[in-house]
C-alpha positions in Angstrom: -35.4 -36.9 47.0 -36.5 -36.8 51.3 -34.5 -39.8 51.7 -31.0 -37.8 49.7 -32.1 -35.0 51.8 -32.3 -36.8 55.4 -29.2 -38.6 54.2 -26.9 -35.9 53.6 -28.4 -33.6 56.8 -27.4 -37.2 59.2 -23.8 -37.8 57.2 -22.1 -34.2 57.2 -21.7 -33.8 60.8 -20.1 -37.4 61.2 -18.1 -36.7 57.2 -14.7 -35.8 57.5 -13.3 -33.6 55.6 -10.1 -34.0 53.8 -7.3 -30.8 52.9 -8.0 -29.7 48.7 -5.3 -31.9 47.1 -5.0 -28.5 44.1 -2.0 -26.2 46.2 -1.6 -23.1 44.2 -0.2 -23.4 40.8 -1.5 -26.7 40.2 -3.4 -27.6 37.5 -7.3 -27.2 37.8 -8.8 -30.5 35.1 -11.2 -28.5 32.5 -14.6 -30.1 32.2 -18.1 -29.6 30.9 -21.0 -30.1 33.4 -24.6 -29.7 32.9 -26.3 -27.0 34.8 -28.2 -23.5 35.7 -28.5 -20.5 36.6 -32.1 -18.6 36.8 -33.9 -21.6 37.0 -32.4 -22.0 33.6 -30.4 -25.1 32.0 -26.7 -24.4 31.3 -23.6 -25.7 30.1 -20.3 -24.8 31.5 -17.5 -25.5 30.5 -14.4 -24.3 32.7 -12.6 -23.1 29.7 -15.2 -20.9 28.0 -14.7 -19.2 31.2 -11.6 -19.0 31.7 -10.7 -16.6 28.8 -13.6 -13.2 30.3 -11.1 -14.1 33.8 -9.8 -15.9 36.9 -13.1 -18.6 38.4 -14.1 -18.8 42.0 -15.3 -22.6 41.7 -17.5 -23.8 45.0 -18.3 -27.2 46.0 -21.1 -27.6 48.4 -21.9 -31.3 49.5 -26.1 -30.7 48.4 -28.8 -28.5 48.0 -31.2 -27.5 50.5 -28.9 -28.3 53.4 -28.4 -25.8 56.5 -24.3 -25.0 55.3 -24.9 -24.7 51.4 -28.2 -22.7 51.3 -26.8 -20.1 52.9 -23.2 -20.3 51.8 -25.2 -20.4 47.6 -26.6 -17.2 49.0 -23.7 -15.4 50.2 -22.5 -15.9 47.2 -24.8 -14.5 45.7 -25.4 -11.7 47.7 -20.9 -10.8 46.9 -21.7 -11.5 43.5 -21.4 -7.9 42.1 -18.3 -7.7 44.1 -16.5 -10.3 41.9 -18.0 -9.3 39.2 -16.1 -5.4 39.6 -12.6 -8.1 40.4 -13.7 -9.3 37.3 -14.1 -12.7 38.2 -16.9 -15.2 37.0 -18.8 -17.8 40.0 -19.8 -21.0 39.2 -21.2 -23.8 42.4 -20.6 -27.4 42.2 -22.2 -30.4 43.5 -22.3 -34.4 43.6 -25.7 -33.6 45.7 -29.1 -34.0 44.6 -28.1 -32.3 41.1 -31.9 -33.1 40.4 -32.6 -30.3 42.6 -30.4 -27.9 40.9 -33.0 -25.7 38.7 -35.1 -25.0 41.6 -31.3 -23.9 43.4 -30.9 -21.5 41.5 -33.4 -19.6 41.2 -33.9 -20.1 45.0 -30.9 -20.2 47.1 -28.2 -18.8 44.3 -30.7 -15.6 43.7 -30.6 -16.1 40.0 -26.8 -15.2 40.2 -24.6 -17.2 38.9 -24.1 -21.1 37.6 -24.5 -24.2 39.9 -24.2 -28.0 38.1 -23.8 -31.6 38.4 -20.2 -32.5 39.6 -19.3 -35.9 37.5 -17.3 -38.5 39.3 -14.3 -37.3 36.8 -15.0 -34.0 37.9 -14.7 -35.2 41.7 -11.3 -36.9 41.4 -10.3 -34.5 39.7 -10.3 -31.8 42.3 -10.2 -34.6 45.7 -13.7 -33.1 46.8 -15.1 -36.3 47.7 -16.4 -36.0 50.8 -15.5 -39.3 53.0 -17.0 -40.9 55.8 -15.5 -41.3 59.5 -14.1 -45.2 58.4 -12.2 -43.1 54.6 -14.7 -44.8 52.1 -16.3 -42.1 50.0 -19.5 -40.8 50.0 -22.0 -39.5 47.2 -21.2 -36.1 48.1 -19.1 -33.7 47.6 -16.1 -31.3 50.4 -16.9 -27.8 50.8 -14.2 -26.7 49.2 -13.7 -23.4 47.5 -10.7 -22.6 44.7 -10.0 -19.4 42.7 -8.5 -20.0 39.5 -6.3 -17.6 37.6 -7.3 -17.5 33.3 -4.2 -19.4 32.5 -6.0 -22.9 34.5 -3.8 -22.7 37.1 -4.4 -23.2 41.0 -4.1 -19.5 42.5 -6.2 -20.2 46.8 -7.7 -22.8 47.8 -9.6 -23.3 50.6 -11.7 -26.9 52.0 -13.6 -26.1 55.6 -16.8 -27.4 56.1 -17.8 -24.9 57.2 -20.0 -22.0 54.6 -18.6 -19.2 57.1 -15.2 -18.2 55.0 -15.3 -19.0 51.7 -17.3 -16.0 50.1 -14.5 -13.8 52.1 -11.8 -15.7 51.5 -11.9 -16.2 47.6 -12.7 -12.1 46.6 -9.7 -11.4 48.8 -7.6 -14.3 46.7 -9.5 -12.7 43.5 -8.7 -9.1 44.3 -5.3 -10.0 45.4 -4.7 -11.8 41.9 -5.9 -8.8 40.3 -3.7 -6.0 42.3 -0.9 -7.8 41.0 -1.2 -7.7 37.4 -1.8 -3.9 37.7 
């Protein structure tokens, strides 16, 4: 476990993010995944979440790394704003998924689900973090999507810096809501 986190910390600065492959208007691949909320195991199904309204699906490289901890905390702090706008937030990672229960309680403050991204989900959303030589790593990029209830991508943001993800996805959700009025 400690070796994977060390490897993740060493690879992140050397990794090359790719542009989000799913552009606005594309169909978001449906998925079911195992995850956790508030430290308790849960199952997540995108189609079920979309029945409630738009979904903010954000991918992060690995739990318990500086940027991912900060991003999860920022989403947790902003969750009342997302809820008011009618959106569900789901975090996903391929990195150290064995730590998601603990991470969901600590850094997500028990406010939203985090789940294990399967290879199929990673391919479908094109969020494999690539090494400088172009080969894939065992991690996901930091990519955020806003998905409309009809399953179409409304917004995509790919940036290894976690700073803008919450603000930009919340703006996209609010814009969607305004257009539907």
